[in-house]
C-alpha positions as CSV (number, residue, x, y, z in Angstrom):
1,M,34.1,19.1,2.1
2,A,32.9,20.1,5.4
3,P,29.5,19.1,6.5
4,S,26.9,20.9,5.0
5,S,24.8,20.1,8.9
6,S,25.5,20.2,12.4
7,A,23.1,16.9,11.8
8,K,26.6,15.1,11.2
9,I,28.3,15.9,14.2
10,L,25.5,14.2,16.4
11,K,26.1,10.5,18.0
12,G,24.1,7.6,18.3
13,P,21.7,5.8,16.2
14,Q,20.0,7.9,12.7
15,V,16.6,8.6,11.4
16,F,16.2,9.3,7.7
17,I,13.7,11.4,6.4
18,S,12.1,11.0,2.9
19,F,9.9,12.8,1.4
20,R,8.2,15.0,-2.0
21,G,8.3,18.6,-2.7
22,E,9.5,22.0,-1.6
23,D,6.0,22.9,0.0
24,V,6.7,19.9,1.9
25,R,10.1,20.7,3.0
26,R,9.5,25.0,3.5
27,H,6.9,24.3,6.1
28,F,6.5,20.4,7.6
29,I,9.9,19.6,7.4
30,S,11.6,23.0,7.5
31,F,10.2,22.5,11.7
32,L,10.0,18.6,11.9
33,V,14.2,18.5,11.3
34,P,15.0,21.4,13.9
35,A,13.0,19.7,16.5
36,L,14.9,16.6,16.5
37,R,17.7,18.2,16.5
38,R,17.2,20.2,19.5
39,A,15.7,16.9,21.1
40,N,19.7,15.6,20.2
41,I,18.3,13.0,17.7
42,N,20.7,12.2,14.7
43,V,18.5,12.8,11.5
44,F,19.0,13.0,8.4
45,I,17.8,14.3,5.1
46,D,19.2,14.7,1.6
47,E,20.5,18.5,1.7
48,D,23.2,16.6,4.7
49,E,24.7,14.8,1.8
50,D,28.1,16.2,0.2
51,L,27.1,18.6,-2.4
52,G,28.9,16.7,-6.0
53,A,27.9,13.2,-3.5
54,D,26.2,10.6,-6.0
55,L,22.5,10.2,-5.1
56,T,23.0,6.2,-4.5
57,N,24.8,7.3,-1.4
58,L,21.4,7.9,0.1
59,F,20.5,4.3,0.2
60,T,23.7,3.9,2.3
61,R,22.6,6.4,4.8
62,I,19.3,5.0,4.6
63,E,21.7,1.9,5.5
64,Q,23.1,3.4,8.3
65,S,19.7,4.1,10.0
66,E,17.7,3.1,12.7
67,I,14.6,4.5,11.9
68,A,13.1,6.0,8.5
69,L,10.3,8.3,8.7
70,V,8.2,8.4,5.4
71,I,6.3,11.8,4.8
72,F,3.5,10.5,2.5
73,S,2.4,13.9,0.9
74,E,0.5,14.4,-1.8
75,N,3.4,14.6,-4.1
76,Y,5.6,11.5,-3.1
77,A,4.6,9.0,-5.7
78,D,5.0,11.5,-8.6
79,S,9.1,11.1,-7.4
80,D,10.8,8.2,-9.1
81,W,13.9,8.5,-6.9
82,C,11.2,8.5,-3.2
83,L,10.2,5.6,-4.5
84,D,13.6,3.8,-4.7
85,E,13.9,5.2,-1.5
86,L,10.8,3.8,-0.4
87,A,11.8,0.1,-1.9
88,K,14.8,0.3,0.2
89,M,13.4,0.9,3.4
90,K,10.9,-2.1,3.0
91,E,13.9,-4.2,1.7
92,L,15.6,-3.3,5.2
93,K,12.3,-3.7,7.2
94,D,12.0,-7.0,6.0
95,Q,15.1,-7.9,6.9
96,G,14.7,-6.5,10.2
97,R,17.1,-3.7,9.7
98,L,14.8,-0.8,10.0
99,R,12.1,0.3,11.3
100,V,9.5,2.2,9.0
101,I,7.3,5.2,10.1
102,P,4.9,6.5,7.4
103,I,3.6,9.7,8.4
104,F,0.3,10.7,6.4
105,Y,0.7,14.4,6.1
106,K,-2.6,16.0,5.0
107,L,-3.4,12.9,3.0
108,S,-5.8,9.7,4.0
109,P,-3.8,6.7,4.9
110,S,-6.4,4.8,2.7
111,V,-5.4,7.2,-0.4
112,V,-2.3,5.8,0.3
113,K,-3.0,2.4,0.8
114,E,-5.3,2.1,-2.2
115,L,-3.2,4.4,-4.4
116,R,-6.5,6.8,-4.8
117,L,-7.5,10.1,-6.4
118,E,-4.4,12.2,-7.0
119,F,-2.0,10.2,-5.1
120,G,-2.5,7.4,-6.8
121,D,-2.6,8.9,-10.3
122,K,0.8,10.4,-10.0
123,F,1.6,6.6,-9.6
124,R,0.2,5.3,-12.1
125,D,1.5,8.2,-14.4
126,M,5.0,7.1,-13.4
127,Q,4.4,3.4,-13.9
128,R,3.8,4.6,-17.6
129,R,7.0,6.5,-17.7
130,H,8.6,3.4,-16.4
131,K,7.1,0.5,-18.1
132,H,10.4,-0.4,-19.2
133,Q,11.5,-1.2,-16.2
134,P,8.6,-3.8,-14.9
135,E,11.2,-4.9,-11.8
136,R,11.6,-1.7,-10.7
137,T,7.9,-0.5,-10.7
138,Q,7.1,-4.0,-8.9
139,K,9.0,-3.3,-6.1
140,W,7.6,0.4,-5.7
141,E,3.8,-0.6,-5.6
142,E,4.6,-3.3,-3.2
143,A,6.5,-0.7,-0.9
144,L,3.3,1.4,-1.4
145,V,1.3,-1.3,0.0
146,S,3.8,-2.9,2.5
147,I,5.1,0.7,4.4
148,P,0.8,2.5,4.9
149,N,0.2,-0.6,6.9
150,V,2.8,0.1,9.2
151,I,1.3,1.8,12.3
152,G,2.4,5.7,11.9
153,M,0.7,9.2,12.4
154,P,-1.8,11.0,10.4
155,L,-1.7,14.7,9.9
156,S,-5.1,15.6,8.0
157,E,-6.3,18.4,6.4
158,Q,-8.9,18.6,9.0
159,S,-6.9,17.9,11.8
160,D,-7.4,20.7,14.9
161,K,-3.8,20.0,15.7
162,T,-1.4,22.2,14.1
163,D,1.9,21.0,12.6
164,N,3.9,22.3,15.6
165,D,1.8,20.6,17.8
166,F,1.8,17.6,15.6
167,I,5.9,17.8,15.2
168,N,6.0,18.2,19.1
169,S,4.1,14.1,19.6
170,L,6.1,13.0,17.4
171,V,9.2,13.7,18.6
172,V,8.3,12.0,21.6
173,K,7.3,9.5,20.3
174,I,10.6,8.8,18.4
175,Q,12.6,9.9,21.9
176,T,10.6,6.7,23.4
177,L,11.5,4.2,20.4
178,L,14.9,5.3,20.5
179,D,15.1,4.8,24.1
180,H,13.7,1.4,24.3
181,M,15.1,-0.4,21.1
182,V,18.2,-2.2,20.7
183,V,20.2,0.2,18.0
184,R,23.1,-1.1,16.2
185,G,26.1,1.1,17.3
186,T,24.6,1.8,20.8
187,P,23.8,-1.3,22.4
188,T,21.5,-1.5,25.5
189,R,21.4,-4.8,26.8
190,E,23.9,-6.3,29.1
191,M,24.6,-10.0,27.9
192,N,26.0,-13.3,29.8
193,H,29.7,-14.1,28.2
194,H,29.7,-17.3,29.6
195,G,27.1,-19.1,27.2
196,V,23.6,-18.8,26.6
197,T,20.4,-17.7,28.8
198,L,17.2,-20.1,27.9
199,Q,13.7,-19.4,27.7
200,G,11.0,-21.9,27.9
201,G,13.3,-24.3,25.9
202,S,14.9,-22.3,23.5
203,V,18.2,-20.0,23.7
204,V,17.6,-16.2,23.9
205,Y,20.9,-15.2,22.9
206,S,24.3,-16.2,22.5
207,M,27.3,-14.7,23.3
208,I,30.1,-16.0,21.6
209,P,33.6,-14.0,23.2
210,A,36.6,-13.2,21.1
211,R,38.8,-16.3,22.0
212,Q,35.9,-18.8,20.2
213,L,36.3,-16.8,16.6
214,Q,39.1,-16.6,14.1
215,I,40.8,-13.7,14.5
216,T,43.9,-13.6,11.6
217,H,46.7,-13.0,13.1
218,S,45.3,-13.0,17.1
219,E,48.6,-15.0,18.0
220,N,50.8,-12.5,16.4
221,I,52.1,-10.5,19.3
222,Q,52.7,-7.4,17.4
223,K,49.3,-7.4,15.6
224,W,46.7,-8.2,18.0
225,A,46.9,-7.8,22.0
226,W,44.6,-9.8,24.3
227,S,43.9,-8.7,27.8
228,F,40.7,-8.4,30.3
229,I,38.3,-6.3,31.0
230,N,35.3,-6.4,34.0
231,E,31.5,-6.0,32.6
232,A,28.7,-4.7,34.4
233,P,26.6,-5.8,35.9
234,N,28.4,-8.3,37.5
235,Y,31.9,-7.4,36.5
236,E,33.3,-10.4,35.1
237,E,35.7,-10.7,33.8
238,L,36.1,-10.8,30.0
239,E,38.5,-11.4,27.5
240,V,39.3,-8.9,24.6
241,A,41.1,-8.8,21.5
242,K,42.5,-5.3,20.7
243,M,44.4,-4.5,17.4
244,I,47.6,-2.9,17.5
245,K,48.7,-2.6,13.5
246,I,47.8,-4.7,10.6
247,H,47.1,-4.3,7.1
248,W,44.1,-6.5,6.6
249,L,41.1,-8.0,9.0
250,R,39.4,-11.3,9.2
251,I,37.0,-12.3,11.7
252,K,35.6,-15.3,11.0
253,G,32.8,-17.3,14.2
254,T,30.1,-20.0,13.9
255,Y,26.9,-20.6,15.5
256,D,27.0,-24.8,15.0
257,D,23.8,-26.1,15.6
258,T,20.0,-24.0,15.2
259,S,17.8,-26.8,17.0
260,D,18.8,-24.5,20.0
261,L,16.8,-21.4,18.7
262,T,13.3,-21.1,18.4
263,P,12.3,-22.0,14.5
264,G,10.6,-19.4,12.7
265,E,11.9,-16.8,14.7
266,K,14.0,-13.6,13.2
267,Y,17.4,-14.0,14.7
268,E,20.5,-11.5,14.2
269,A,24.2,-11.9,14.3
270,V,26.0,-8.5,15.6
271,F,29.7,-8.0,15.8
272,L,30.5,-6.2,19.3
273,V,33.1,-3.6,19.1
274,K,34.9,-0.7,19.6
275,L,37.0,2.3,17.7
276,E,39.1,3.7,20.1
277,D,39.6,7.4,20.0
278,N,43.0,6.9,18.3
279,A,41.9,4.3,15.6
280,I,43.1,4.8,12.2
281,G,42.9,3.4,8.7
282,W,38.9,3.0,8.8
283,E,38.5,5.3,5.5
284,Q,37.5,2.1,3.5
285,P,34.2,0.0,4.8
286,V,34.4,-3.0,6.2
287,T,32.2,-6.5,4.3
288,L,30.1,-8.6,6.7
289,K,28.8,-11.7,5.5
290,L,26.5,-13.9,7.5
291,K,26.1,-17.2,5.9
292,V,23.0,-20.5,6.4
293,E,23.8,-24.0,5.7
294,Q,21.9,-26.4,6.3
295,H,23.9,-30.0,7.7
296,D,22.4,-31.8,5.0
297,G,24.0,-29.5,2.4
298,S,20.5,-28.5,1.1
299,D,20.6,-24.6,1.1
300,D,23.7,-22.5,1.5
301,N,21.8,-19.4,2.1
302,R,24.0,-16.0,2.8
303,V,23.6,-12.4,3.0
304,D,26.4,-9.3,2.5
305,R,26.4,-5.8,3.6
306,N,28.7,-3.1,4.4
307,E,29.7,-0.8,7.1
308,N,31.7,2.3,7.8
309,L,33.5,1.9,11.2
310,K,35.4,5.0,11.1
311,D,31.7,6.6,12.1
312,Y,32.1,5.1,15.7
313,I,35.5,5.8,16.5
314,G,35.4,7.3,19.3
315,H,32.2,5.6,20.6
316,N,32.0,3.2,23.5
317,W,31.1,-0.8,22.8
318,V,28.7,-1.0,19.2
319,E,27.2,-3.7,17.6
320,I,28.1,-4.2,14.1
321,L,25.2,-5.8,12.2
322,A,26.4,-9.4,10.4
323,G,22.9,-10.2,8.9
324,V,19.4,-11.5,10.1
325,F,18.1,-14.5,9.6
326,V,15.0,-16.4,10.1
327,V,15.8,-19.4,12.1
328,P,14.8,-23.4,10.8
329,P,13.0,-26.4,11.9
330,R,14.6,-27.6,14.6
331,N,14.6,-31.1,12.6
332,K,16.7,-29.4,9.6
333,P,19.0,-27.8,11.8
334,A,21.6,-25.1,10.3
335,K,24.6,-23.4,10.9
336,I,25.5,-20.3,10.7
337,T,28.7,-18.5,9.9
338,F,29.4,-14.7,10.2
339,T,32.6,-12.9,8.7
340,M,34.2,-9.0,8.8
341,F,36.4,-8.4,6.3
342,Q,38.5,-5.4,4.8
343,Y,41.3,-6.1,2.5
344,V,43.1,-3.2,2.0
345,T,46.9,-3.4,1.7
346,D,47.8,0.0,0.9
347,D,47.1,1.2,4.4
348,K,47.3,0.0,8.0
349,K,44.8,0.1,10.7
350,K,44.9,0.1,14.2
351,G,42.7,0.8,17.5
352,L,39.9,-2.0,17.2
353,V,38.5,-3.9,20.2
354,V,36.6,-7.0,19.7
355,K,34.5,-8.4,22.4
356,G,32.4,-10.9,20.4
357,V,29.6,-11.9,18.4
358,A,26.0,-12.1,20.1
359,I,22.6,-14.1,18.2
360,R,19.7,-13.0,19.4
361,P,16.1,-12.5,18.4
362,T,15.7,-8.9,16.4
363,N,12.6,-8.3,18.5
């Protein structure tokens, strides 16, 4: 089915908008979305989803986004689906995978934070309607407490600003944020592949080159080819692995000792890859796993997620998030294992180029 909006052709990081109500759609959203797209910002709203698609696809769209705008209006808490979206955003925000920006539209931030007035009444009505799902409603309430405490932008009923002035200001702020944040799919930091950068005795980031990863069948010249590229800014030679043609994919790597990292800080592991213009066979998503294993065997935490690599065909080098982890104390170091795989036997894949994996702080 053809896309329902030109938004799907825009490249770059995605901004997801969550809102409630036809009044908000006809007024605020109908001006905000075109303004973002005129600024070449890849925005996604519910009507951009294909007709007939399952509503749960919107969770995937949130996972694919770098920024989520939550338009809190008087009727927002009157939708169980909006509250589910909000809970999903909080989950991703807590994992360091999503920047959430609350917009208080004709509503005081304190009304949302404290669940007061009609907004609070509607939420409590929703709680009662779903009293048989206490875990679900608990997540809603936690998200409604958490998200409004993030720095956002209010547009009150008494504001001297018009919707248009407010939207122009919001677009500029989002452009600035996108320009300065490190986003999946658009790397903005140069990384020295020879090792690590140290700051105050701790590793700022580590680049694990492709040769140090376990790439299944990488020595089979009919399936993978190795070559060197020159990387800016110093135009150093870096060996990369280029997929020729395979049926199933498995790339695995390890960071053996977290004692060099900053304890208590959130770090991410990202695969640095490129999908060439002629890449095929990526209709099915790849699965990414990140596992934290204590050296004494006392702990084993794993994070799994999926990613559609076909979205990046024809881009330059992109970052594919394997997962986020919190560095344990230095006296309890851990091993980090990260994997990208796809076991599909009925179609062949080609066109993936692997540079390596970066381990670095999320901020």
